[in-house]
C-alpha positions, 0 to 999 in steps of 0.5 A: 532587518532584511528577510532571511533568504529561502534555503536551497532545496534538493532536486532529483531529475525533474522533482524537487524534494520536500519534507520527510514523510516516513522512514523505515530500516532501508527506505525514506519517503519524501514529499516532492513536486514536479518542477514543471507541473507543480504536481505533488508526489511521494518519493521512496528513497533507498541507499543503493549500497545498502540494497546490494549489501543486504541482498535486497535487489531481487525483493526490490525489483519484485516490489517495483515490478508488482507496483508497475503491474497494478493500475487501479484507483484503489492501489497506490500508483508507481509513476517511475523509477530512477537511480543515481550513483548512490540512491534509488528513487521510486516516484509514487502517488501522493496520498494525503488522507492518512491511514485507515488505521488512524481513523479507527484509532482516533474515532473508534469503530466505524458504522456498518455502512461506512465499513462496508464502503471501505470493504467494497474498495478493498475487495475491488483492489485485491480482486484486481491485484489477483487478476494480474497475478499479484498477491499482497500478503500483508494486508492490514489497516496500516497499509490502507491509506485514504486520499483527501476524498476518503478513497481507499488506497492499498500501499506497501507491496514490499512483501508481495509475490508475483505468481511466477514465483509460485513453486511447482505445486502451485503454492506460495511458501514464504511465511510473511505478514503481520501475525494478527492478520495472517491466515492459518495456512500461512502460519503452518508454512506448508504452502498456501494459496495467495488468493485465499490468504489475502481473502482471510486478511480482508476478513480480519480488516472488516472485523476490525473496521466494524468492531474497533478491535482484533478478532484474534489478539493474544499477548502470547504468540503461540496462543495467538496462533492457536486461536487463528488456526481454530478461527476462535473468535466471536462477533460482537452483538452490534454486528448485523446477521449479514455481516456476521455470516460473511465474516464467518465465511471469510474467517474459515480455516479450511481453504477449500470451503473459505469464501472466494472473492467471486462469492463475496461479490455475490453476498447479499450483505456485500452487495448493498450499495455496491457499485462496480468500479469504472476505470480505464484499463491501461496497456501492458506494462514493460518491466525492462526498465526495472533492471536498468535501475540496478545495472552498472551503466551510467547512461540512465543515472540522475543526479541529486543536487542542491539548488537555489530557489527560483524567484518568488514570482515563479513560486507564487505561480506554482502555488496557484496550480490547481490542487497544489499548496506550496505551504502543504508541500514543504511545511506541513507533516503528512502521513505516508506509509513506507 
């Protein structure tokens, strides 16, 4: 009996699409590979008509612009943006180590040294984002991914806000984020400093990493809000004195006295085992091409088409590319956040 011929695969530009890795209300993420190099990527795919119909153009342009500004080893990288007549494609760094949240859910709380190591990487990423005028505003373990080496990567900039969108009083005014992780000033919706609110979320994450549960957790939403606004929490007995002191300084409802990132970097508990990140600073990013994705011109459009697979010899050659597995790319389920 002859073997069944391989199914045709979908190609978009220079990328071949594989399995769906994640799906949300407006977006789908697929595994993909660069046909020329064999390198793996994640591609976020959006329906172009839906984007316009739901008035998502500006939020999406903001997300893309934000991610293009960020070039840091602990932040998911955006490589390019493409559009066809019906879809928008965002080519992202592929991360195959799952969510940090899954690690906690599966193995429970982390040891203090391991939690501190992830916290180092989180603070490095957030500090860099802030230096580029970008606030995340939805930091939580589900938005923290791990690569195959256990390096933390911050994802999901869909709710971020560029500093240019700050009002005349210098404060952000859009309440967003996951309730358990958001700062009191965000809940009060009287305007807030995006830098300070991200620091608060980092503190909640550190607590969760070390405790295995949330510092603020109530079934009743108003009761939860009251606890957050009063910073009504208790550190468990296994927290070291240094960790407890730092968390209490971060989870300070008063933004004027809450510890800042420069102060965190000088904290004795934080400094243990800390190494300053080393990476190349890239040149200024041009954001003009982001607008091109949403205009009516056909000049830069790509096409999505089904193609018969190339010969097995070519696939065998690709599968030998360093760090690349054809089986993993198209057959295995891989976690990827939208």
